[in-house]
C-alpha positions as CSV (number, residue, x, y, z in Angstrom):
1,M,-37.8,-154.3,100.3
2,K,-36.5,-157.8,101.0
3,N,-32.8,-157.1,101.7
4,K,-32.2,-153.8,103.6
5,T,-28.4,-154.1,103.7
6,P,-27.6,-152.7,100.3
7,Y,-30.0,-149.8,101.0
8,L,-28.4,-149.2,104.3
9,I,-24.9,-149.2,102.8
10,A,-25.9,-146.9,100.0
11,R,-27.7,-144.5,102.4
12,I,-24.7,-144.3,104.7
13,L,-22.1,-143.9,102.0
14,L,-24.1,-141.1,100.3
15,G,-24.7,-139.5,103.7
16,I,-21.0,-139.6,104.6
17,A,-20.0,-138.3,101.2
18,F,-22.3,-135.2,101.5
19,V,-21.3,-134.5,105.0
20,F,-17.6,-134.7,104.1
21,F,-17.8,-132.7,100.8
22,G,-20.0,-130.1,102.5
23,A,-17.6,-129.8,105.5
24,I,-14.5,-129.3,103.3
25,K,-16.1,-126.3,101.7
26,F,-15.4,-124.5,105.0
27,V,-11.7,-125.5,105.0
28,P,-9.4,-123.0,103.2
29,M,-7.3,-124.7,100.6
30,E,-3.6,-123.8,100.3
31,N,-3.2,-125.6,97.0
32,P,-6.6,-125.6,95.2
33,P,-7.2,-128.2,92.6
34,V,-6.3,-127.3,89.0
35,M,-9.4,-126.6,87.0
36,P,-10.1,-125.5,83.5
37,Q,-10.7,-121.8,83.2
38,P,-14.5,-122.0,82.8
39,A,-14.8,-124.1,85.9
40,L,-12.5,-121.7,87.8
41,D,-14.5,-118.7,86.6
42,F,-17.7,-120.4,87.8
43,M,-16.3,-121.3,91.2
44,M,-14.9,-117.8,91.7
45,A,-18.3,-116.2,90.8
46,M,-20.0,-118.4,93.4
47,A,-17.4,-117.7,96.0
48,N,-17.6,-113.9,95.3
49,T,-21.3,-113.9,96.3
50,H,-20.1,-114.6,99.9
51,Y,-23.3,-116.6,100.6
52,F,-23.7,-119.4,98.0
53,I,-20.8,-121.7,98.9
54,P,-21.6,-121.6,102.7
55,F,-25.3,-122.2,101.9
56,L,-24.4,-125.1,99.6
57,A,-22.1,-126.5,102.2
58,L,-24.7,-126.3,105.0
59,S,-27.3,-127.8,102.7
60,E,-25.0,-130.8,101.8
61,I,-24.1,-131.3,105.5
62,A,-27.8,-131.2,106.6
63,L,-28.9,-133.6,103.8
64,G,-26.0,-135.9,104.7
65,I,-27.0,-135.9,108.3
66,L,-30.6,-136.7,107.4
67,L,-29.4,-139.7,105.3
68,L,-27.2,-140.9,108.1
69,A,-30.0,-140.6,110.7
70,N,-32.5,-142.3,108.3
71,R,-34.9,-139.3,108.8
72,F,-36.9,-137.8,105.9
73,V,-34.9,-139.7,103.4
74,P,-37.4,-139.1,100.5
75,L,-37.4,-135.4,101.2
76,A,-33.6,-135.4,101.4
77,M,-33.4,-137.1,98.1
78,M,-35.8,-134.6,96.5
79,I,-33.7,-131.7,97.8
80,L,-30.5,-133.4,96.8
81,S,-31.6,-134.0,93.2
82,P,-31.0,-130.4,91.9
83,I,-27.7,-130.3,93.8
84,M,-26.7,-133.6,92.1
85,L,-27.9,-132.3,88.7
86,N,-25.7,-129.2,89.1
87,I,-22.7,-131.4,90.1
88,I,-23.3,-133.5,86.9
89,L,-23.6,-130.5,84.6
90,F,-20.6,-128.9,86.1
91,N,-18.5,-132.0,85.4
92,I,-19.9,-132.3,81.9
93,F,-19.6,-128.7,80.7
94,L,-17.1,-126.9,82.9
95,G,-14.6,-129.5,84.0
96,P,-14.8,-132.7,82.0
97,S,-12.4,-135.5,83.2
98,L,-12.4,-139.2,83.8
99,M,-12.0,-138.6,87.5
100,G,-15.0,-136.3,87.4
101,V,-17.1,-139.0,85.8
102,I,-16.0,-141.4,88.6
103,F,-16.7,-138.8,91.4
104,V,-20.1,-138.1,89.9
105,G,-21.1,-141.6,88.8
106,I,-20.8,-143.3,92.2
107,P,-22.9,-140.8,94.2
108,L,-25.4,-140.7,91.3
109,A,-25.7,-144.4,91.3
110,L,-26.2,-144.4,95.1
111,Q,-28.9,-141.7,94.8
112,V,-30.8,-143.5,92.1
113,Y,-30.7,-146.7,94.1
114,I,-32.0,-145.0,97.3
115,M,-34.7,-143.3,95.3
116,Y,-35.6,-146.7,93.7
117,C,-35.8,-148.3,97.2
118,T,-38.1,-145.4,98.5
119,W,-40.1,-145.1,95.3
120,S,-43.4,-145.5,97.0
121,A,-42.9,-142.0,98.6
122,Y,-42.7,-140.4,95.1
123,K,-45.6,-142.2,93.4
124,T,-48.1,-139.4,94.2
125,L,-45.8,-136.8,92.6
126,F,-46.2,-138.6,89.3
127,S,-50.0,-139.2,89.4
128,K,-52.7,-137.2,87.7
129,I,-54.3,-134.6,89.9
130,K,-58.1,-134.5,89.8
131,V,-59.5,-131.1,90.5
132,T,-63.1,-131.1,91.7
């Protein structure tokens, strides 16, 4: 990687985003955002489990901290991938909106760029395994 500044900016922005959005899951909302009924039903089902939202929030905070600290970035990206996929699918199927596309598109672009910059860490995952 010749120029590390874009990577540094992307890593810090994504880390801040996940720390922030993980932390606000612990703050009770007086006026929750208006959502379509399927999205509201899904969120209420997750909240009614009493464990999933705190688990997701702590996971997002921990992954954001790893990105900010520049520690285990490839591992953080691998764990973040299914979370990001769920965010994308939620915004496509349960709450489609232009703002949702923007809120998903920016972190997705940052994640793809970070994974591109650290691709050498993932190469062995996509190689053939020889069993002897």
